[in-house]
Each structure stands twice: as structure tokens, then as C-alpha cells.
C-alpha positions in Angstrom: 9.2 -22.7 0.2 12.5 -21.4 -1.1 14.4 -18.7 0.9 13.6 -14.9 -0.6 15.8 -14.1 -3.0 15.2 -17.5 -4.9 12.1 -17.6 -6.7 12.1 -18.2 -9.9 11.0 -15.3 -12.5 8.1 -17.4 -13.2 7.1 -18.4 -9.2 7.4 -15.0 -8.1 4.7 -14.4 -11.4 3.2 -16.6 -9.6 3.2 -15.2 -6.3 1.9 -11.3 -6.9 -1.4 -13.0 -9.2 -2.5 -14.8 -6.2 -2.1 -11.3 -4.2 -3.8 -9.9 -7.0 -7.0 -12.2 -6.7 -6.7 -12.1 -3.1 -7.1 -8.2 -3.6 -9.5 -8.2 -5.6 -12.1 -11.1 -3.9 -11.1 -8.9 -0.7 -12.4 -6.0 -2.1 -15.4 -7.5 -3.6 -16.4 -10.0 -1.7 -15.6 -8.7 1.6 -13.8 -10.9 4.0 -16.5 -14.1 5.3 -16.0 -15.1 1.1 -12.5 -15.4 0.9 -11.0 -18.8 1.4 -8.4 -21.0 0.0 -11.2 -22.6 -2.8 -12.3 -19.2 -3.9 -9.1 -16.9 -4.1 -7.3 -21.1 -6.0 -9.8 -20.0 -8.5 -9.8 -16.4 -8.9 -6.2 -16.8 -9.5 -5.6 -19.8 -11.7 -3.9 -22.1 -9.3 -4.5 -25.4 -7.1 -4.8 -24.3 -3.2 -1.4 -26.7 -3.4 0.4 -23.8 -5.1 -1.2 -21.4 -2.4 0.7 -23.5 0.7 3.9 -24.0 -1.5 3.8 -19.2 -1.8 2.6 -18.9 2.2 3.0 -20.4 4.4 -0.9 -20.2 6.1 -3.7 -19.0 4.6 -4.0 -16.3 7.5 -1.1 -14.4 5.9 -2.4 -14.5 2.6 -4.3 -11.4 3.1 -1.7 -8.9 4.6 1.2 -10.2 3.0 -1.7 -9.2 -0.1 -1.9 -4.6 1.3 2.2 -5.4 1.7 3.1 -5.6 -1.2 0.5 -3.6 -2.4 2.1 0.0 -0.5 5.9 -1.1 -1.2 5.1 -0.8 -4.6 3.4 2.3 -3.9 6.2 4.0 -1.9 8.9 3.2 -4.1 9.4 5.6 -6.9 8.6 5.0 -10.0 11.1 3.8 -13.5 12.2 6.8 -13.7 12.4 7.9 -9.9 11.1 10.9 -9.4 14.3 12.7 -8.2 12.9 15.4 -6.5 10.3 15.5 -3.3 7.8 17.3 -5.7 7.6 15.2 -8.1 7.8 11.6 -5.2 5.1 13.1 -3.0 3.3 14.3 -5.6 3.4 10.6 -7.6 2.0 9.4 -4.3 -0.8 11.2 -4.3 -1.5 10.5 -7.3 -1.5 6.9 -6.4 -3.9 6.9 -4.9 -6.1 9.3 -6.8 -6.0 6.8 -9.7 -7.4 3.8 -7.4 -10.6 3.9 -8.2 -10.2 3.9 -11.6 -7.0 1.7 -11.8 -8.3 -0.8 -8.9 -11.5 0.3 -7.1 -11.3 -3.2 -5.5 -8.3 -2.1 -3.3 -10.3 1.2 -1.9 -13.1 -1.2 -0.5 -10.7 -4.3 0.4 -8.2 -1.9 2.3 -10.8 -0.6 4.3 -11.7 -3.9 5.5 -9.2 -5.2 5.9 -8.1 -2.4 8.8 -11.2 -3.1 10.5 -10.6 -7.0 10.6 -7.3 -6.3 12.2 -8.4 -4.5 13.9 -10.4 -7.5 16.2 -7.3 -10.6 15.2 -4.8 -10.0 17.0 -2.2 -11.9 15.2 -3.5 -9.7 12.1 -3.3 -7.0 14.2 0.7 -7.5 15.2 1.3 -8.6 11.7 -0.6 -5.2 10.7 2.1 -3.0 13.6 5.3 -5.0 10.9 3.8 -3.7 8.1 3.4 0.0 8.2 6.7 0.1 11.0 7.9 -1.1 7.9 6.6 1.0 5.0 7.4 3.8 8.1 11.2 2.8 7.3 10.8 2.3 3.6 9.3 6.0 3.4 11.9 7.3 5.5 14.3 6.7 3.5 13.2 7.7 0.3 12.8 11.3 2.2 16.7 11.3 3.6 17.4 10.2 -0.5 15.4 13.9 -1.6 16.3 16.2 2.0 19.5 17.4 2.4 21.8 16.0 4.4 21.9 18.4 7.4 18.5 17.5 8.5 18.0 15.7 11.5 15.8 12.2 11.6 13.4 13.0 14.2 11.7 16.0 11.4 12.6 13.2 8.7 10.9 11.0 10.5 7.7 13.3 11.4 7.4 14.2 8.0 7.3 10.7 7.6 4.3 10.4 9.9 2.5 13.1 8.2 2.1 11.6 5.0 1.6 8.4 5.5 -1.9 10.7 7.5 -2.4 12.9 5.2 -2.2 9.1 2.8 -4.4 8.0 4.4 -7.1 10.7 4.4 -7.4 10.7 1.5 -7.5 7.2 1.0 -10.7 7.2 3.3 -11.5 9.5 1.5 -11.4 8.2 -2.5 -13.1 4.9 -0.9 -16.1 7.0 0.7 -16.3 9.9 -2.6 -15.7 8.7 -6.2 -17.0 11.1 -8.1 -15.2 13.4 -10.2 -16.0 16.9 -8.4 -14.2 14.5 -5.3 -11.0 13.6 -7.1 -10.4 17.2 -7.6 -11.0 18.6 -4.7 -9.4 15.3 -3.0 -5.9 16.8 -5.8 -6.2 19.8 -5.0 -5.6 19.6 -1.0 -3.1 17.1 -1.6 -0.6 19.7 -3.8 -1.6 21.6 -1.1 0.2 19.3 1.8 2.5 18.6 0.0 3.7 22.5 -0.6 3.0 23.3 2.9 4.8 20.7 4.2 8.3 21.6 2.2 7.7 24.8 3.1 8.0 23.9 7.2 11.4 21.6 5.7 12.9 24.2 3.3 12.4 26.6 6.4 
């Protein structure tokens, strides 16, 4: 496998297609139906191509989840400059999942349950969570006054992560227009309270 940073654009597109296909399969068919053959067919590549991009098959679901969450935490272009706009964007990405990538909600729940019972996946889940926490802290730090203590930013990041997790589980449990509207109001209220606390 080429070192990170040396993949061709075509190779990166293929890798992303594999990760997206893994999420679709997990969400549509569950973990029991996720196999190298099924994934190769879903992503339109050969099994040898799968193992060109990934060392083992077991790492693919974890990398797929990490890939999605890093995309979610990274701001869009143009990047929202204000903290409020960035946080609103994060929530809307979750709220729009049922319309844009409905299978991801199921895949997320399936993967979390699977990771709870497989030590190797659980370790990767914890590592991925730490990496995403660092990214969120970085995004918050760039939008908060420099005088803010690191501990305050770390705590705010954890609050955001916990609330986003709850928002996602809520959307997975109740995907209705009324439920989405209530969740959107709740997320906006959470942002208002958090910003009030951060700026006090």
C-alpha cells in the first residue's frame, strides 16, 4: 500500500468508493452480510483491489466510520468563520442524514454494537474517537478567543460530541418531519446555551 500522501487521485477515489460502499452495506444488510465479496461487488472493484487499499478486511468498517466523521467535523468550503455557524453546520449534517445518507444512521448503530463485543474494533473505536476529539478541539480553538483555557475548550468539545451522539441516535429512532424539527430546535437551543457559557 502506498504511504499516506502518495496515493493517486484515482486511487483515493477508489478508496473512498470502498468506504462508502461499506457504510451502505452495513446500514442496508447488517454486519453478517458484510464480506469481501459483497463489498467488492457493491463498490465495483475486485477483491484484490480491496486488499491493495486496506491491510485487512476487518479494518474497513472502522476506517469507513472514521472517514465519515472526519468529513463531518471538517468545515465546508468556504469554512464557517463563526463558532455558531460551525456548530449549526455540524448539527444540520446529522439532521440531513436521513435524507442524504439514510443507511449511515443504521450503519453507525450497527458498528457501535459490533465494536462493544470485539476488543480489536473497540480499541480502534477509542482511537478514532480520540482523533476526532482532537480535530473538534482544533476547530473550536480556531473560533474562540485565545484567552480561553484549554480545559474549557476540551470540556466544550466533549459536550458537543455527546450531544451529537444523542442527536444521531434520536434521528435513527424517529425519522419524521416533526421529530427532525424538534431535534433542530433542541440543537439550536444547545448551541445558544453553550455559547452563552463560553462567552461568559
